N, C-alpha and C positions, 0 to 999 in steps of 0.2 A: 370235591370240596366246593363249597358255595362261594359265590362272589360276595364282596363286602356289601354291595347294593342289595342283593337278595337277603342277606343276613339282617341288614338294617330294616328292610321292608317287613320281614317276618316278625322281628321284634317290635316294630311299630304296631303291627296288627295285634300282637299279643297285648301290648299296652292299651290299645283302644278297647280290646275285649275286656281287660281287667277294669278299665275305667267304667265301661257300661255295666259290668257286674257290680262294682261298688255303688254306682248310682242306683241300680235296680235294688240292691240290698237296702240302701238308704230309703228309697221310696217304699219298699216292702215293709221295712221296720216302722215307718211312719204310718202305714195303712193298717197293719195287722199286728198289734202287740199281743192281743189276746183274741182267741178265736171266737169267743162269745160276745165280747163287748167291743165296740169300736174304741180305738185308742184316742185319747185326747191329742190334739195337735201338739207337736213338740214346741217346747219353749224356744225362744230365740237363742238362748244359750246352748240348748241341746242341739238345735239345728246347726249352730256355729261349730260346736264340738264335732258333730258328724262330718260336716264339710271339711273341717281341719284334718280329721282322720283320713278322709277320702283323698284330700290333697297330699297328705303325707305318704299314703300308699302309692299314689301315682308318681310322686316325686321319687320315691324309693325304687319303683320299677324303672323309671327313666334313668336313674343313676346306675342301676344294675345293668341295663342295656348299654349305657355309655361305657361302663367299666369293662363289660364283656367285649365290646367292639374295640376299645382301647387295648385290651390285653391281646386280642387277636391280631391287631395291627402291629403291636410290639413284637409278637412272636414271628410274624411274617418278616418284619424288618430285620430281626436277629438272624433269621434263616437266609435272607438276601445277603447280609453282610458276611455270614459264614460261607455261603456259596461263592461270593465274590472273592474271598481270600483263597478258597480252594481252586478257583479258576485261575487266579493270578499265579499260584504255585504251579499248576499244570502248565501254564503258559511259559514260565521260566524253564521248566523241565523240557518242554517241547523245543524251546530255542536251543537249549544245551544239546539235546539229542540231534537236532538238525545240524548244528555246528559239527558234531562228531561225525555225522553221516557225510557232510561235505568234505571233511578231512579224509575220511576213508575213500570217498569217491576220487579225490585228487590222488591218493596213493595208488589206487587201482588204475587210474588213467596213466600215471607215470609208468607203472609196470607194463601196461599195454603198449605204450609208446616204445619202451625198451624192447619188448618182445617183437614189435613190428620192425624196429631197426635191426635186430638180430636176424630176423627172417630175410630182410632185404640184403643183409650182408651175406647170408647163406646163398641167396639167389645170385648175388654178384660173384661169389666164389664158384658156384656151380657154372655160371656162364664163363668165367675165366678158365675153369678146368676144361670145359667143352672147347673153348678156343685153342687151348694148348693141345688138346687131344687132336683136333683137326690139323693143327700145324705139324704135330708129330706124324700123323698119317701122311701128310703131304711130303714130309722129309723121308719117311719110310719108303713111300712110293718112288720118290726121286732117287733114293739110294738104290732101290731095287732096279730101277730103270738104268741107272748108271752102271750098276754091277752087271746087268744083263748085256749092255752094249759093250762093256769091257771084255767080256768073254767072247763076244762075237768077233771082236778085233783080234784077240789072241788066236782064235781058230782061223781067221782069214790070213793072218801073218804066217801061220805054219803051213798054209796051203792045203789044209785038209778040209776046211769048210769054205764057205763062201759061195759064190755064184756059180 
């Protein structure tokens, strides 16, 4: 796509070329009306008419270029407004999706915190179970030792065992 400056520059060049063409045609028509006989100089009315026609042609070319540039600018402006509306719509949708994502993240974080708490509780229960197991082992050993010493006394009292 061409920039507006290059478009205007091209059209200005076209206008200047057209103006030179019309000027050349006017000078050619005044110089060579018939190939065999030189043409008489144009009357002031004829020269005025030709000049008016040339001005009208140049003015029409300028108006055409102006209308073309104006139409191009209006088209670009309409595109910019349409794109602006589309971007605003996308921005609203993005904000909505971001809020939904934040909500989902908060739910996941809550679930994670709950899972972590449960794991800590399981760890605490395991630790508690290990402590109870150690206490039971100590009791078992104590009972075994007490049970073993009680048998020794029974044997010594009967006189069969002992020293």
